[in-house]
VOPAGU-2260 file (C-alpha; in pm, 1 decimal, decimal comma):
REM VOPAGU-2260
SITE   aa  ch    i         X         Y         Z
SITE  MET   A    0   -1651,2     457,3     -63,8
SITE  THR   A    1   -1783,6     102,4     -74,6
SITE  GLU   A    2   -1695,9    -181,3     159,2
SITE  ASN   A    3   -1478,3    -332,2    -113,4
SITE  HIS   A    4   -1209,3     -71,1     -53,2
SITE  PHE   A    5   -1087,5    -259,3     253,5
SITE  GLU   A    6    -761,6    -372,2      97,2
SITE  LEU   A    7    -655,4     -15,6      20,1
SITE  GLU   A    8    -549,6     130,2     352,1
SITE  ASP   A    9    -627,7     483,3     473,7
SITE  GLU   A   10    -260,4     575,6     460,1
SITE  GLU   A   11    -252,7     514,9      83,7
SITE  LEU   A   12    -545,9     745,4      24,1
SITE  GLU   A   13    -388,2    1003,8     251,9
SITE  GLY   A   14     -98,7    1046,7      11,0
SITE  LEU   A   15    -339,6    1130,2    -268,4
SITE  GLU   A   16    -535,9    1377,1     -58,6
SITE  SER   A   17    -221,2    1563,5      39,0
SITE  GLN   A   18    -153,4    1665,2    -319,3
SITE  GLU   A   19    -307,7    1961,1    -499,4
SITE  THR   A   20    -584,0    1752,5    -654,7
SITE  TYR   A   21    -853,1    2016,3    -629,0
SITE  SER   A   22    -993,3    2285,2    -855,6
SITE  SER   A   23    -988,1    2661,9    -801,2
SITE  ASP   A   24   -1356,2    2683,9    -896,0
SITE  PRO   A   25   -1521,0    2891,1    -616,3
SITE  VAL   A   26   -1877,5    2796,9    -709,7
SITE  ASN   A   27   -1873,3    2439,3    -581,4
SITE  GLN   A   28   -1640,4    2490,4    -288,7
SITE  GLU   A   29   -1736,1    2361,3      54,7
SITE  ILE   A   30   -1713,6    2590,6     360,2
SITE  HIS   A   31   -1694,6    2476,6     723,7
SITE  GLU   A   32   -1711,1    2719,9    1015,5
SITE  PHE   A   33   -1672,7    2604,1    1375,9
SITE  GLU   A   34   -1505,0    2655,1    1714,2
SITE  LEU   A   35   -1252,0    2420,3    1871,1
SITE  SER   A   36   -1140,0    2336,4    2222,5
SITE  GLU   A   37    -885,4    2573,1    2370,6
SITE  GLY   A   38    -524,7    2451,9    2343,4
SITE  VAL   A   39    -574,6    2207,2    2056,3
SITE  ARG   A   40    -351,8    2235,7    1748,8
SITE  LEU   A   41    -526,0    2390,3    1449,8
SITE  ASP   A   42    -451,1    2099,3    1214,1
SITE  VAL   A   43    -554,2    1837,7    1470,3
SITE  GLY   A   44    -879,1    2011,5    1559,7
SITE  ALA   A   45    -973,6    2087,0    1199,6
SITE  THR   A   46    -905,8    1726,3    1101,8
SITE  GLU   A   47   -1155,1    1607,7    1362,2
SITE  ALA   A   48   -1408,2    1874,5    1267,2
SITE  ILE   A   49   -1424,6    1813,8     891,7
SITE  GLY   A   50   -1355,0    1440,2     883,2
SITE  LYS   A   51   -1053,1    1450,3     650,8
SITE  THR   A   52    -697,6    1324,0     694,5
SITE  ARG   A   53    -447,6    1538,3     879,9
SITE  SER   A   54    -213,9    1565,2     581,1
SITE  TYR   A   55    -503,3    1691,2     368,6
SITE  VAL   A   56    -589,9    1955,5     628,4
SITE  GLN   A   57    -223,9    2058,7     649,7
SITE  THR   A   58    -224,0    2107,4     272,5
SITE  LEU   A   59    -533,1    2330,2     299,8
SITE  ILE   A   60    -358,7    2531,1     572,0
SITE  SER   A   61     -45,0    2574,5     360,3
SITE  GLU   A   62    -263,2    2692,8      70,8
SITE  GLY   A   63    -424,6    2959,0     291,3
SITE  LEU   A   64    -762,0    2788,0     290,0
SITE  VAL   A   65    -792,8    2768,6     669,4
SITE  GLU   A   66    -847,3    3086,1     871,3
SITE  VAL   A   67    -873,8    3166,1    1239,9
SITE  ASN   A   68   -1070,7    3482,4    1308,9
SITE  GLY   A   69   -1020,4    3580,2     943,9
SITE  GLU   A   70    -641,8    3527,6     950,8
SITE  VAL   A   71    -428,2    3249,0     807,3
SITE  LYS   A   72    -242,8    3058,9    1080,7
SITE  LYS   A   73      18,3    2783,1    1082,8
SITE  ALA   A   74     -74,4    2419,6    1135,3
SITE  ASN   A   75      70,0    2416,5    1487,7
SITE  TYR   A   76    -127,0    2723,1    1601,9
SITE  LYS   A   77    -285,4    2655,2    1944,2
SITE  ILE   A   78    -652,7    2743,0    1957,7
SITE  ARG   A   79    -753,6    3016,0    2203,7
SITE  GLN   A   80   -1086,5    3064,7    2370,8
SITE  GLY   A   81   -1337,1    3224,5    2134,2
SITE  ASP   A   82   -1140,3    3150,1    1815,5
SITE  LYS   A   83   -1358,1    3095,6    1510,6
SITE  VAL   A   84   -1219,3    2864,0    1244,0
SITE  LYS   A   85   -1315,1    2867,6     876,9
SITE  VAL   A   86   -1209,8    2593,0     635,0
SITE  VAL   A   87   -1263,2    2619,9     260,6
SITE  ILE   A   88   -1258,5    2289,9      68,6
SITE  PRO   A   89   -1232,8    2341,6    -308,6
SITE  PRO   A   90   -1401,3    2091,2    -541,1
SITE  PRO   A   91   -1172,5    1808,3    -652,4
SITE  LYS   A   92   -1009,7    1808,4    -991,2
SITE  GLU   A   93   -1117,5    1535,8   -1230,8
SITE  LEU   A   94    -836,6    1281,0   -1222,5
SITE  SER   A   95    -749,3    1055,7   -1513,9
SITE  VAL   A   96    -494,6     786,6   -1584,6
SITE  GLU   A   97    -339,6     741,2   -1927,4
SITE  ALA   A   98    -303,3     400,9   -2092,6
SITE  GLU   A   99      61,9     318,6   -2164,9
SITE  ASN   A  100     208,6      46,7   -2386,3
SITE  ILE   A  101     415,3    -124,2   -2116,4
SITE  PRO   A  102     491,8    -498,3   -2151,0
SITE  LEU   A  103     318,8    -722,1   -1896,8
SITE  ASP   A  104     405,0   -1075,1   -1784,6
SITE  ILE   A  105      52,8   -1220,3   -1792,9
SITE  VAL   A  106      25,3   -1558,9   -1624,2
SITE  TYR   A  107    -349,7   -1612,6   -1676,4
SITE  GLU   A  108    -636,5   -1420,6   -1834,1
SITE  ASP   A  109   -1004,9   -1469,7   -1907,7
SITE  GLU   A  110   -1311,1   -1244,8   -1937,7
SITE  ASP   A  111   -1325,2   -1180,7   -1562,1
SITE  VAL   A  112    -975,6   -1187,5   -1416,4
SITE  LEU   A  113    -615,2   -1136,7   -1509,0
SITE  VAL   A  114    -315,8   -1269,1   -1313,4
SITE  VAL   A  115       7,0   -1080,1   -1370,3
SITE  ASN   A  116     364,1   -1133,6   -1254,6
SITE  LYS   A  117     458,7    -778,3   -1156,6
SITE  ALA   A  118     817,4    -676,5   -1215,8
SITE  GLN   A  119    1031,4    -548,7    -929,8
SITE  GLY   A  120    1041,7    -168,4    -944,0
SITE  MET   A  121     692,3    -122,3   -1089,5
SITE  VAL   A  122     437,3      72,0    -884,7
SITE  VAL   A  123      91,7     -89,8    -880,8
SITE  HIS   A  124    -130,7     217,0    -913,5
SITE  PRO   A  125     -78,7     591,6    -973,7
SITE  ALA   A  126      -0,1     800,1    -666,7
SITE  PRO   A  127     196,2    1117,4    -591,5
SITE  GLY   A  128     539,8    1081,0    -747,7
SITE  SER   A  129     432,7     789,9    -969,7
SITE  TRP   A  130     156,4     906,0   -1202,8
SITE  THR   A  131     293,0     710,5   -1502,7
SITE  GLY   A  132     466,5     381,1   -1567,0
SITE  THR   A  133     248,9     191,7   -1320,3
SITE  LEU   A  134      79,5    -143,8   -1351,7
SITE  VAL   A  135    -254,3      35,7   -1389,4
SITE  ASN   A  136    -120,2     239,3   -1681,9
SITE  ALA   A  137     -14,4     -86,1   -1847,6
SITE  LEU   A  138    -344,2    -260,8   -1769,8
SITE  LEU   A  139    -547,5      20,6   -1925,6
SITE  TYR   A  140    -357,4     -30,5   -2251,2
SITE  HIS   A  141    -394,6    -407,5   -2243,1
SITE  CYS   A  142    -755,9    -442,7   -2123,4
SITE  LEU   A  143   -1072,8    -297,1   -2269,5
SITE  ASN   A  144   -1246,6    -320,6   -1933,2
SITE  LEU   A  145   -1142,1    -308,9   -1567,6
SITE  SER   A  146   -1360,3    -295,7   -1257,5
SITE  GLY   A  147   -1438,6      54,1   -1133,6
SITE  ILE   A  148   -1498,1     -23,0    -766,3
SITE  ASN   A  149   -1169,2     125,1    -647,2
SITE  GLY   A  150   -1200,7     442,2    -851,8
SITE  VAL   A  151   -1025,4     598,1   -1147,5
SITE  LEU   A  152    -673,5     568,7   -1002,3
SITE  ARG   A  153    -700,6     200,7    -907,7
SITE  PRO   A  154    -922,3      28,6   -1168,0
SITE  GLY   A  155    -923,7    -346,9   -1127,7
SITE  ILE   A  156    -689,7    -342,1    -828,6
SITE  VAL   A  157    -807,3    -582,1    -559,7
SITE  HIS   A  158    -480,3    -616,2    -364,6
SITE  ARG   A  159    -130,9    -472,1    -399,9
SITE  ILE   A  160     233,9    -553,9    -358,6
SITE  ASP   A  161     503,4    -294,2    -297,6
SITE  LYS   A  162     697,8    -127,0    -576,5
SITE  ASP   A  163    1017,7    -322,3    -510,7
SITE  THR   A  164     841,1    -651,3    -440,6
SITE  SER   A  165     794,8    -872,5    -745,3
SITE  GLY   A  166     535,1   -1137,3    -811,8
SITE  LEU   A  167     171,9   -1231,3    -852,2
SITE  LEU   A  168    -134,8   -1009,0    -846,2
SITE  VAL   A  169    -491,3   -1081,6    -954,6
SITE  VAL   A  170    -678,4    -802,4   -1134,3
SITE  ALA   A  171   -1058,1    -777,7   -1172,4
SITE  LYS   A  172   -1197,3    -696,1   -1516,9
SITE  ASN   A  173   -1548,3    -619,9   -1393,8
SITE  ASP   A  174   -1725,4    -523,3   -1072,2
SITE  GLN   A  175   -1874,3    -868,8   -1015,1
SITE  ALA   A  176   -1530,1   -1027,3   -1029,5
SITE  HIS   A  177   -1391,0    -754,9    -803,7
SITE  GLN   A  178   -1655,4    -815,5    -539,2
SITE  GLY   A  179   -1591,8   -1190,1    -543,1
SITE  LEU   A  180   -1215,3   -1153,2    -515,4
SITE  ALA   A  181   -1236,0    -876,9    -255,0
SITE  ALA   A  182   -1455,3   -1096,8     -35,4
SITE  GLN   A  183   -1185,4   -1365,9     -42,8
SITE  VAL   A  184    -919,5   -1119,7      65,5
SITE  LYS   A  185   -1141,9    -998,2     347,3
SITE  GLU   A  186   -1215,6   -1354,7     459,7
SITE  HIS   A  187    -843,1   -1447,2     436,1
SITE  SER   A  188    -928,6   -1733,7     198,8
SITE  MET   A  189    -708,7   -1608,9     -86,3
SITE  ALA   A  190    -374,0   -1790,5     -70,2
SITE  ARG   A  191     -74,9   -1555,5     -89,0
SITE  LYS   A  192     275,1   -1693,5     -32,3
SITE  TYR   A  193     602,6   -1505,5     -60,2
SITE  ILE   A  194     967,8   -1602,9     -58,5
SITE  ALA   A  195    1226,0   -1376,4     100,1
SITE  ILE   A  196    1590,5   -1352,5     193,1
SITE  VAL   A  197    1628,7   -1192,9     535,7
SITE  HIS   A  198    1919,4   -1077,2     748,2
SITE  GLY   A  199    2045,9   -1305,0    1024,2
SITE  VAL   A  200    1971,2   -1665,1    1112,6
SITE  VAL   A  201    1606,6   -1736,8    1193,0
SITE  LEU   A  202    1627,9   -2011,4    1456,8
SITE  GLU   A  203    1266,9   -2129,8    1456,1
SITE  SER   A  204    1186,1   -2351,3    1157,8
SITE  THR   A  205     828,4   -2225,1    1153,1
SITE  GLY   A  206     655,8   -1939,9    1328,2
SITE  THR   A  207     370,2   -1693,3    1332,7
SITE  VAL   A  208     392,8   -1320,0    1382,5
SITE  ASP   A  209      63,2   -1192,2    1522,2
SITE  ALA   A  210     132,2    -822,8    1577,0
SITE  PRO   A  211     -85,0    -523,0    1477,4
SITE  ILE   A  212      46,2    -279,6    1219,7
SITE  GLY   A  213     -18,5      93,9    1194,1
SITE  ARG   A  214     149,8     412,5    1080,9
SITE  ASP   A  215     486,2     479,4    1249,5
SITE  THR   A  216     431,1     780,8    1476,0
SITE  LEU   A  217     788,8     902,8    1422,8
SITE  ASP   A  218     811,8     854,6    1045,0
SITE  ARG   A  219     495,1     884,1     836,4
SITE  LYS   A  220     658,9     701,1     545,1
SITE  LYS   A  221     693,4     386,8     752,6
SITE  MET   A  222     460,3     135,9     911,2
SITE  ALA   A  223     529,9     -23,8    1248,1
SITE  VAL   A  224     410,9    -282,9    1494,4
SITE  THR   A  225     201,2     -68,9    1725,2
SITE  PHE   A  226    -119,2     -75,7    1926,8
SITE  HIS   A  227    -196,4     286,7    1834,7
SITE  ASN   A  228    -441,8     326,3    1543,2
SITE  SER   A  229    -340,1     -14,5    1411,6
SITE  LYS   A  230    -502,5    -317,9    1249,9
SITE  GLU   A  231    -461,0    -689,0    1305,0
SITE  ALA   A  232    -173,4    -837,0    1106,6
SITE  VAL   A  233     -75,3   -1205,6    1094,5
SITE  THR   A  234     216,2   -1356,9     900,6
SITE  ASN   A  235     319,7   -1723,9     904,2
SITE  TYR   A  236     672,0   -1819,0     799,4
SITE  HIS   A  237     871,6   -2134,2     725,1
SITE  VAL   A  238    1250,5   -2150,3     691,9
SITE  LEU   A  239    1375,5   -2297,3     363,7
SITE  GLU   A  240    1753,1   -2255,0     408,6
SITE  ARG   A  241    1983,9   -2107,1     670,2
SITE  PHE   A  242    2317,5   -1946,0     594,9
SITE  HIS   A  243    2586,2   -1777,8     805,9
SITE  ASP   A  244    2439,5   -1427,6     780,2
SITE  PHE   A  245    2105,0   -1479,1     603,4
SITE  THR   A  246    1793,0   -1696,1     598,8
SITE  TYR   A  247    1585,0   -1794,5     297,5
SITE  LEU   A  248    1221,7   -1840,9     397,9
SITE  ARG   A  249     864,2   -1856,3     279,5
SITE  ALA   A  250     594,7   -1632,3     431,7
SITE  LYS   A  251     219,1   -1674,6     407,7
SITE  LEU   A  252     -14,7   -1382,2     463,8
SITE  GLU   A  253    -330,9   -1415,7     667,1
SITE  THR   A  254    -396,5   -1042,3     646,2
SITE  GLY   A  255    -286,7    -782,4     392,3
SITE  ARG   A  256    -152,6    -474,3     566,2
SITE  THR   A  257      78,8    -222,2     402,8
SITE  HIS   A  258     441,6    -350,9     408,7
SITE  GLN   A  259     325,3    -639,8     629,4
SITE  ILE   A  260     602,1    -895,9     571,6
SITE  ARG   A  261     869,4    -626,6     570,5
SITE  VAL   A  262     744,8    -480,9     899,4
SITE  HIS   A  263     698,0    -818,6    1068,7
SITE  MET   A  264    1042,1    -947,8     970,9
SITE  ALA   A  265    1203,8    -624,6    1090,1
SITE  TYR   A  266    1006,5    -663,8    1414,5
SITE  LEU   A  267    1172,1   -1006,8    1455,3
SITE  LYS   A  268    1511,9    -838,1    1398,8
SITE  HIS   A  269    1541,4   -1012,0    1061,4
SITE  PRO   A  270    1467,9    -738,9     804,5
SITE  VAL   A  271    1436,1    -835,9     439,4
SITE  LEU   A  272    1764,1    -811,6     250,8
SITE  GLY   A  273    1780,6    -492,4      43,0
SITE  ASP   A  274    1484,0    -328,9     217,4
SITE  PRO   A  275    1562,7      45,5     201,7
SITE  LEU   A  276    1299,6     138,1     459,2
SITE  TYR   A  277    1316,3    -123,8     733,5
SITE  GLY   A  278    1659,2    -278,7     683,2
SITE  PRO   A  279    2017,8    -154,3     721,6
SITE  LYS   A  280    2104,2     154,0     519,5
SITE  ARG   A  281    2373,3     -44,6     343,0
SITE  ASN   A  282    2366,0    -408,1     233,8
SITE  PRO   A  283    2658,7    -620,0     113,2
SITE  PHE   A  284    2514,2    -657,4    -236,7
SITE  GLY   A  285    2433,3    -292,5    -308,5
SITE  LEU   A  286    2065,9    -372,0    -367,4
SITE  GLU   A  287    1812,1     -94,7    -416,9
SITE  GLY   A  288    1505,1    -307,0    -350,7
SITE  GLN   A  289    1407,5    -584,5    -111,4
SITE  MET   A  290    1449,6    -954,2    -186,5
SITE  LEU   A  291    1079,0   -1029,8    -149,6
SITE  HIS   A  292     876,1   -1211,7    -414,6
SITE  ALA   A  293     503,8   -1297,8    -427,4
SITE  GLU   A  294     562,2   -1653,4    -544,4
SITE  HIS   A  295     221,5   -1817,8    -508,9
SITE  LEU   A  296    -139,4   -1704,3    -550,1
SITE  GLY   A  297    -457,1   -1907,6    -514,0
SITE  PHE   A  298    -822,5   -1805,6    -525,7
SITE  VAL   A  299   -1171,5   -1919,1    -619,0
SITE  HIS   A  300   -1267,6   -1793,8    -963,0
SITE  PRO   A  301   -1549,1   -1542,2    -900,4
SITE  ARG   A  302   -1764,9   -1672,8   -1185,6
SITE  SER   A  303   -1693,4   -2044,6   -1224,1
SITE  GLY   A  304   -1620,4   -2124,6    -859,4
SITE  GLU   A  305   -1307,7   -2317,1    -966,2
SITE  TRP   A  306   -1002,2   -2299,6    -741,4
SITE  LEU   A  307    -707,5   -2154,4    -936,3
SITE  GLU   A  308    -343,2   -2162,1    -827,1
SITE  PHE   A  309     -36,6   -1999,3    -979,8
SITE  THR   A  310     333,9   -2007,0    -894,1
SITE  VAL   A  311     610,1   -1802,2   -1057,1
SITE  LYS   A  312     988,4   -1800,5   -1017,5
SITE  PRO   A  313    1153,4   -1495,3    -862,1
SITE  PRO   A  314    1336,1   -1244,4   -1084,2
SITE  GLU   A  315    1694,8   -1305,6   -1191,3
SITE  VAL   A  316    1836,4   -1067,3    -930,2
SITE  PHE   A  317    1674,8   -1272,1    -651,5
SITE  ILE   A  318    1807,1   -1601,0    -793,7
SITE  SER   A  319    2152,8   -1451,9    -845,4
SITE  ILE   A  320    2179,9   -1318,8    -490,0
SITE  LEU   A  321    2058,4   -1648,8    -344,0
SITE  GLU   A  322    2316,9   -1843,2    -544,3
SITE  GLN   A  323    2589,8   -1601,2    -440,1
SITE  ILE   A  324    2501,4   -1649,5     -72,5
SITE  ARG   A  325    2506,9   -2028,2    -116,5
SITE  LYS   A  326    2852,9   -2018,7    -275,8
SITE  GLU   A  327    2993,2   -1807,8       7,7
SITE  GLU   A  328    2894,3   -2065,0     269,7
């Protein structure tokens, strides 16, 4: 993995590893044999020993590919003194992504980069549960070339936005462009601004949330503000309009963590309207996706050095909900 993978977090890769993405070919399989400290859980100890994710190791255990003293044990088995552990890692299957003729809202395109206005509800790249219908599937049909730095499942993808977040993304058509764009993300020099409708009245006109984000220890599907296995996360926000029960605001990312704005706004007790993961289970509009839109994107073109900026309107559902809230005031 190269240093340019920084924008794709470990938790995203973990979901891929936890699937049956390996071959049954015994010739090229990898075998690890070792002993662990007494009292440690089998899955925890094996994860440390072989350098894989815990979910991947748990999948190997469920497939009978991890043995203790020649016997298959459960993931929560507690190691005893003298136990000998054997882990068999099959060779990976060759993964491929099919090109699909899916319409794209292309805002800008040249030989190096492509800026697209992603629709709400579209997944950015293939992953378990979403192998087709993604932005990558559409890009492969539209473009002859995409950068290969992030692998076969994420060609051209430099940064992401969530499935139910709409708005702007820049895609790299070659490795040189990818490296230039990735460096800007890493240096926080790429301008990324979002608009959102959040629950409650945000009293401060402007503010900064500087709170680290990591995997939620109680729910692996969620992220959380935590100091345990977390990374720096900084979001700046500015209130655009206040209503009786909601606030319309703009947020600017300094970092790009998974679900960052959604997690930070929930941390402030102002979750994004319609957010099924971090907001109320029910919302007054019956929305199935959050009112969060990547409105503005700015970056230095990796070849010409020119500063490019793009702004797109939110989808009709966002505009409609905002107008409805205004009328109810």
